[in-house]
C-alpha positions in Angstrom: 0.0 0.0 0.0 1.2 3.5 -0.8 0.0 6.7 0.7 0.9 10.3 1.5 3.2 11.0 4.3 2.1 13.0 7.3 3.8 16.3 6.3 4.1 19.2 8.7 4.4 22.7 7.2 3.3 26.2 7.7 2.2 27.8 11.0 -0.4 25.2 11.8 1.8 22.1 12.1 -0.4 20.4 14.7 -3.9 21.9 14.3 -6.5 19.1 14.3 -3.9 16.4 14.3 -5.0 13.6 16.6 -1.9 12.7 18.8 -2.0 9.8 21.2 0.6 9.8 24.0 1.3 6.9 26.2 2.8 7.8 29.6 1.0 11.0 29.3 0.2 11.7 32.9 3.8 12.6 34.1 7.2 13.5 33.0 8.1 13.9 29.3 4.8 12.6 28.1 2.9 15.1 30.2 5.1 17.9 28.9 4.5 16.9 25.3 0.8 16.8 25.8 0.7 20.3 27.3 2.9 21.7 24.5 0.8 20.0 21.8 -2.5 21.2 23.3 -1.3 24.8 23.0 -0.6 24.2 19.4 -4.1 23.1 18.5 -3.6 19.3 18.4 -6.3 16.9 19.5 -4.5 15.3 22.3 -5.3 11.9 23.8 -3.5 10.6 26.9 -2.9 7.1 28.1 -1.4 6.1 31.5 -1.9 3.6 34.3 -2.9 5.8 37.1 -6.4 7.1 36.3 -6.5 9.8 39.0 -3.2 11.4 37.8 -4.3 10.9 34.2 -7.6 12.6 34.7 -6.0 15.5 36.5 -3.4 15.9 33.8 -6.0 15.7 31.0 -8.1 18.4 32.6 -5.1 20.7 32.7 -4.4 20.0 29.0 -8.0 19.9 27.8 -7.2 16.4 26.5 -9.1 13.1 26.2 -7.8 10.2 28.2 -8.2 6.5 28.7 -6.4 4.5 31.4 -4.4 1.5 30.4 -1.1 -0.3 31.2 1.1 -0.5 28.1 2.2 -4.0 29.2 -1.4 -5.2 28.7 -1.7 -5.5 24.9 -5.5 -6.0 24.8 -6.2 -3.3 27.4 -4.0 -0.8 25.4 -5.7 -1.7 22.2 -9.1 -1.1 23.8 -7.9 2.3 25.1 -6.6 3.4 21.7 -9.9 2.2 20.1 -11.9 4.2 22.6 -9.9 7.4 22.0 -10.0 7.1 18.2 -13.7 6.5 18.2 -14.1 9.8 20.1 -11.3 11.9 18.3 -10.8 10.2 15.0 -8.0 8.1 13.6 -4.5 8.6 15.2 -2.2 10.8 13.1 0.7 10.6 15.5 1.6 8.1 18.3 4.2 9.2 20.9 5.2 6.4 23.1 6.6 7.8 26.4 5.7 5.2 29.0 8.8 3.8 30.6 10.7 3.4 33.8 14.2 2.7 35.1 15.1 0.6 38.1 18.8 1.1 38.9 20.9 -1.4 40.8 23.7 -3.8 40.3 22.5 -7.0 38.6 22.9 -9.1 41.8 20.8 -6.6 43.7 17.9 -6.5 41.2 15.0 -8.9 41.6 13.7 -10.9 38.7 10.6 -8.7 38.8 12.8 -5.6 38.6 14.3 -6.8 35.4 11.0 -8.1 34.0 9.0 -5.0 34.5 11.6 -2.8 32.7 11.6 -5.2 29.7 7.8 -5.4 29.6 7.2 -1.6 30.1 10.0 -0.1 28.1 10.3 -2.5 25.2 7.1 -4.5 24.9 5.1 -1.4 26.0 6.5 0.4 23.0 5.8 -2.6 20.7 2.3 -2.8 22.0 1.6 0.9 21.4 3.0 0.7 17.9 0.9 -2.3 17.0 -2.2 -0.7 18.4 -2.1 2.1 15.8 -0.4 0.5 12.9 -3.4 -1.1 11.1 -5.3 2.2 10.9 -2.2 4.2 10.0 -1.3 1.9 7.1 -4.9 1.7 5.9 -5.2 5.5 5.9 -1.8 5.9 4.1 -0.1 8.2 6.6 1.0 8.5 10.2 3.9 8.9 12.5 5.1 6.6 15.3 7.5 8.2 17.8 9.3 5.7 20.1 11.4 6.8 23.2 14.8 5.2 23.5 17.5 6.8 25.6 21.2 7.8 25.5 21.5 4.8 27.8 20.2 2.7 24.8 23.4 3.7 22.9 26.1 3.3 25.7 26.1 1.2 28.8 25.7 2.8 32.2 27.0 1.1 35.3 24.1 0.3 37.6 21.5 0.2 34.7 22.1 -3.3 33.3 18.4 -3.9 33.6 17.5 -0.7 31.8 20.0 -0.1 29.0 19.1 -3.3 27.0 15.4 -2.4 27.0 16.1 1.0 25.4 18.6 -0.5 23.0 15.8 -2.9 22.0 13.5 0.0 21.3 16.1 1.5 18.9 16.4 -1.8 17.0 12.7 -2.3 16.9 12.3 1.2 15.4 15.0 0.6 12.7 13.4 -2.7 11.7 9.9 -1.4 11.7 11.0 1.6 9.6 12.1 -0.9 6.8 8.8 -2.7 6.9 6.8 0.5 6.5 8.6 1.9 3.4 6.0 3.0 0.9 3.1 3.0 3.4 3.2 6.7 4.3 3.9 5.8 7.9 7.1 7.3 9.4 9.1 6.2 12.4 11.0 8.5 14.7 13.2 7.6 17.8 13.8 10.0 20.6 17.0 9.7 22.7 16.6 11.8 25.9 19.5 12.0 28.4 18.7 12.2 32.1 15.5 14.3 32.4 14.1 16.0 35.4 10.9 13.9 35.9 9.2 12.1 38.8 10.7 8.9 37.5 14.3 10.3 37.8 13.5 11.4 41.4 12.5 7.8 42.2 15.6 6.4 40.5 17.9 8.7 42.5 16.6 7.1 45.7 18.1 3.7 44.9 21.1 4.4 42.6 24.3 2.8 43.7 26.9 5.4 44.7 29.0 4.8 41.6 25.9 5.3 39.4 25.2 8.6 41.3 28.8 9.7 40.6 28.5 9.0 36.9 25.1 10.6 36.6 26.5 13.7 38.3 28.7 14.3 35.3 25.6 14.6 33.0 23.5 17.8 32.7 19.9 17.0 33.5 17.4 18.4 31.0 14.0 19.6 31.9 10.9 17.7 30.6 9.8 20.9 28.9 13.0 21.1 26.9 12.8 17.5 25.9 9.2 17.9 24.9 10.0 21.0 22.7 12.9 19.3 21.0 10.9 16.1 20.4 8.1 18.1 18.8 10.6 20.1 16.6 12.2 16.8 15.5 8.8 15.5 14.4 8.1 18.7 12.5 11.4 18.4 10.7 10.8 14.7 9.8 13.7 13.5 11.8 14.2 9.8 12.2 16.4 10.3 15.2 15.7 13.0 17.7 18.5 14.0 20.1 18.9 16.6 22.8 22.7 17.1 22.9 25.7 16.8 20.6 27.2 13.7 22.3 24.0 11.7 21.8 23.8 12.9 18.2 27.3 11.5 17.5 26.5 8.3 19.3 23.3 7.8 17.2 25.2 8.3 14.0 27.9 5.9 15.1 25.5 3.2 16.4 23.2 3.4 13.3 26.1 3.3 10.8 26.0 -0.5 10.3 22.3 -0.4 9.8 22.6 2.3 7.2 25.3 0.3 5.4 23.2 -2.9 5.5 20.2 -1.1 3.9 22.4 0.0 1.0 23.2 -3.7 0.4 19.7 -5.1 0.9 17.5 -2.4 -0.5 17.6 -3.7 -4.1 16.7 -7.2 -2.9 13.8 -5.9 -0.8 12.6 -3.7 -3.7 12.6 -6.7 -6.1 10.7 -8.8 -3.6 8.1 -6.1 -3.2 7.7 -5.8 -7.0 7.1 -9.6 -7.2 4.6 -9.4 -4.4 2.8 -6.6 -6.3 2.7 -8.7 -9.5 1.6 -11.9 -7.9 -0.6 -10.6 -5.1 -2.9 -8.2 -7.0 -6.0 -10.2 -6.2 -4.9 -11.1 -2.6 -4.1 -7.4 -1.9 -7.7 -6.5 -2.5 -8.6 -8.9 0.4 -6.0 -7.4 2.7 -3.3 -10.1 2.4 -0.7 -7.6 1.1 -1.1 -5.5 4.2 -0.1 -7.7 7.2 -1.5 -5.2 9.6 -5.0 -5.4 8.0 -5.8 -8.5 10.0 -6.3 -6.5 13.1 -8.2 -3.6 11.6 
């Protein structure tokens, strides 16, 4: 399927765009919702805590639906409820996440599991909840939140860093799947950000992790929100907040870029064959693997 890309231009970048934000009740997600609401977007917020979520939504004038991103069915139901009220999702911004610092031997199995399920699978679940409609309508943008810690290891975050690296690789692979659909993928790489989540992390960071963190300038949630929105407007695949992370992203994604140069002709030929042999099937939805869950 081909379609027009979601292009931002002029003074009304966001007016009447329906933006769904997971993790919208606090931190970076909350800051993004507030900023987009002032720009005329139709904002829908998703988070676990319904009391915090309702209060944040009132402040933003946004719609909301409570769901845990680790619950795939519950998240799909929340997205469906919001799109029935506000129309199809134009932009998904996946911000739900958490970090539990600690040396590996001090972390419980649940500590490791909840980070994997929330940070990585939560992002996957959110993307899968909006993909069918975006592909069908021929445009959309999915914004996934990785981290500078998804590019380099950080002592005391062995349970966290791999989950954010997984988000980056998921975004790269999904971007290849969606070529020609009009759906775009962006990945955000925030450094340490002044949020309630960071405050909780600081309570249990090992001393050596505190020392390393002390060398990094903490960004405000408002700054990360503004830079994220600017990156979306500029059609950036990778959205960074500082020069070091920009260099790290270019270095880390270099092998992927090289591999695409090698494989793109093979992929293009395969898609041409699919188009030639699957004309009848495509009318029934087989050429769109996401159509099964529409």
